[in-house]
N, C-alpha and C positions, 0 to 999 in steps of 0.2 A: 517552525511549525511541526516538523516531524524529524526525529533524529534517526540516523543510520543505526540499524540493528534493534531499534526499539519496537517491540511487538505491537501490531496494529489490529489484526483480525485473523481469525482462523478460517480456512477454506476447506471444503469437503473434497476428498480424493476418492474417485470411483475405483473400485477393485483394488484398493490399497490395503496392505497389512495394517498400516496406521491410517485411520479413517479421516483425520483432519491434520493439516499442517498449519503452523503459525506463520504469519507473514510479517515482514518489516521492510521499511524503505531501504533501497540499495545504497542510497546516499542521503546526506542531510538535505532537507527541503527548507529553504529560507526564502521568505517573501518580504519585500520592502513595501511598507504601507505609506502612502503619502501623508505628509504632516497634516494633522487635524482629523484624519480618519481613524476609526477604531479597528483594532485587530479582531474584535468580536464579530465584525461583519463578514469575516472570511469563513466560509463553510468548506468542509472536506467531504468528498465522496470517494468511495473505493469502487473500483471496477475490477472484479476478479474473474479470471479465466475459469472455464470448466476444466477441471483437472482429472486426468486418468493416470493411474500408476504405470510406470514408476515416476516419482517426482524426487529429484535430488536436491539436497541442501544447496541454496544459491540460485536455483532456477527462478526465472522471472515468472510470476504467477498472476500478475495484474498490475494496476496502477493506482496511486492515490492522486486525486485531482483536487486542486484548491480553487475556489470560486469566490468572487466578490461582486455583488450586484449583477449576477448572471454571467459575468465574464470570467473565462478561465485565466487564472494567474500563473499557475505552475502545475506541472505533472511530473511525478517521480515514480520510477518502477518499484514494485513490491516484489521481494524475493522470499523464497521458502527458507524458514529457519531450521527445518528438520526434513528428513527424507521419509518417503513412503514407497515400499516396493510392492 
């Protein structure tokens, strides 16, 4: 569903020299879907923290959450792909 290091979303950094940092999953997120169900039913929501500089590359800045039929299936940390001082 989400590959480690693959950019997901940008998040604003307050008081940072770099105004936004790109985020990516810290690890691969893999979901097993029961036979007969469609992967298209799986929805993704990002929960991003409010960030204030400094932010270092690799810092956890939020989570990607995967849902199906209102039930949480998987949650994976999102990390910063770049730094902001």
